[in-house]
N, C-alpha and C positions, 0 to 999 in steps of 0.2 A: 194562726197567728192573731193575737188580739192586740188592738191598738187602744191604749189607755188615753182618755181625755181627748178624743177626736175633736170635740167642740173647741177646746182651747187651742188645739193645733191650728185651727183654721180661722182664727181671729186675725187675719193678716191683710185682706185687701181693703183697708180702711179708705174708701174712696170719698174723701172730703171735698165736696163740690163748693167752690167759692168763685163768684163772678163779681163784676162791677155792678153799677146801679141796676136794679131789677124791678120787675113788676110785682114781686111778692117778697115779703120778708124772708130771710134765711130760716130754714127749718131743719130739724133733726128727724130723719127717717129711721125707723127701726125695721130692719129686715129679719124675718124669721128664716133661719137656715137649717138645712139638714145635710150633714156630712156623712159619707159612707166610704169605708175601706176595710178590706180583709174580712168581709162578712159582718162587720159591725157598723152601726149608725148612731149618730148623736144629734140631737136638736139643740140649737143655741140661737142667740140673737146678735145682731150687729147694728150699731147705730151709725148712721151716715148723714153728715151735714150736707144740705143742698141749698144753693142759691141760684135760681133760674131766672132768666130775663126774657121778657116778651113785651110788646107794646100793649098799652091798656085798651086801645081801640083800633079798629081798622075799617076801611070802607068795604062794602060788599064786593066780593071777588078780588080784594086787594091781597097784598103779600104780607105775611106775618113771619118775622124772623125770631127764632128761639135760639138762645146761646147758652151753653153750659161750659164753664171753664174750671176744670178740676185743679185743686191745689196740690203742691208737692207732697209726697208721702214716703214711707219706708217699709220694706218687708223685714220682719224680724228674722234674726239668724236662727232662733230656736223658739219653740213654744211647747208648753206641756212637757218639758224635759226631752223633747225630740228635736233633732236638727231639721230646720226647714231648708231644703236644697234649693227649691225654686217654686214659683207660681207660674202657671201657664193656662192657656185656653180661656182667658177671662172674657165674658160677654155680658154686656149691660143693655137691656131693652128699654126703649122709649116709644110708647105707642103713638101712632098718628091720631091726633084728637078728632072727635066728632066735629062736624061742621067745617072741616078743612080737608084739603087734598095735598098730599106730599108732592113737593116740587124737586127738592134737592137737599143733599146733606154734604158737609165737608168737615175736614179736620185741619187743625193748625197747631204747631208747637208740640209739646210732649218731650220727655227725656227719660233715658234709662229703661226703656221698655223691652230691650232684648230682641226686638223684631219690629216689623212695620205694622202699625195699627191700621184698621180700615173701618169704614162705616158704610152701611148699605141698608136698603129697604128689604126686609124679609117678611113677607105677608103684610100685616098691618103695623109692623114694628120697625123703627129705626134702630139698628143694632150696632153698637160700638164693640168691635172685636180687637182684643190684644193677644196675639198668639204667644208672646213671650219668647223664651223664658225670662222671668225677672228673678235674679238670684236672691237667696236668703241674705238679709243684712244690707241689701242694696237700696239706694234712694231712687225714686222714680216720679214721674209726673205724667198723668194721662193727658192726651191732647184736648184742646178746646173743640167742642162739637157745635156746629152751627147748622140749624135745620130751617129750611125755607118752606113755608106752607102757603097755599092759596086758600083764602077764606071763602066760605059759602055765602049765601045771600042774606042770611039772618041768623040770630042766635048768639051763642058764645063759644069760644074755643078755649078749652081748659087742658093744660098739660099735666101729666102725671107720670110717675115711674111705672115700668111694666111689672107684671107678675101678679097672680091672684092666689096661687097655691103652690105646694111642692110639685104637683103634676104640671103646673103652668108657671114655671119660674120666670123671674125677671132678671136675676143675677145668677150666673154660674161661673165656676172656675175649678181648677185642679191644683192642689198643693202636693208637691212631691216631698215626702218626709223620710227620714232615715230611721229604720227599725232593724236592730241587730246588724247594722252595717249595710243593709240593703235598701234601695229606694222603693217606696210604696206610694202609689197614687191614691190620694184621698179626694174624692169628688164632692163638691158642695153645690147646692142649689137652694134658691129661696125667693122670697117675695116680700114686699113692704106691707106691714100690718101695724097700724092702719096705713092707708095709702092716701095722703092728703093731696089736694090740688096744689100744684106748684105755681102756675100762672093762670090768669084769666084774661082773655081778650074779647071785648064786646064788638060785635059786627054791627056797623050802622053809624 
């Protein structure tokens, strides 16, 4: 079974991040993504707006709060001529920056997610997980993510999105699409390229 236009099928998790006053100007991040289903794969890109907030400076060993507040969005009902049944298993990685130590992470808000989201430290990444399912055609809003870090003694703390390659992705999800009346899981994974600095906090 061959899926035509897998790339266009998966232009669905448009995670447009928008926050209040921030330590850096809003940026548009381009993710390189690879989708796979039914023995076929397709590479495509996804632009993602990001506005991340963090203090400009912090005392040595002080607390740094990073906040990411996603804007409302919508899952398309169809893409590439195929019905999009749902999106599930979405995971977004936020690496713990150098010169800092993870203290805690929390979520607030969010709507239309089809399940309870969670955030946890996995290795050196803070991972926002949304199990879903989020139905095709539905409106949704990801929760606000707040990450508390302890600064080191010197240097700078720079925050970036996770992922460096298809083998080490920072964004993953599964789209369930309808092909000849049957549901087919199309898995996507990717990374930001280029991967700009979102915020910079100077220690001292």
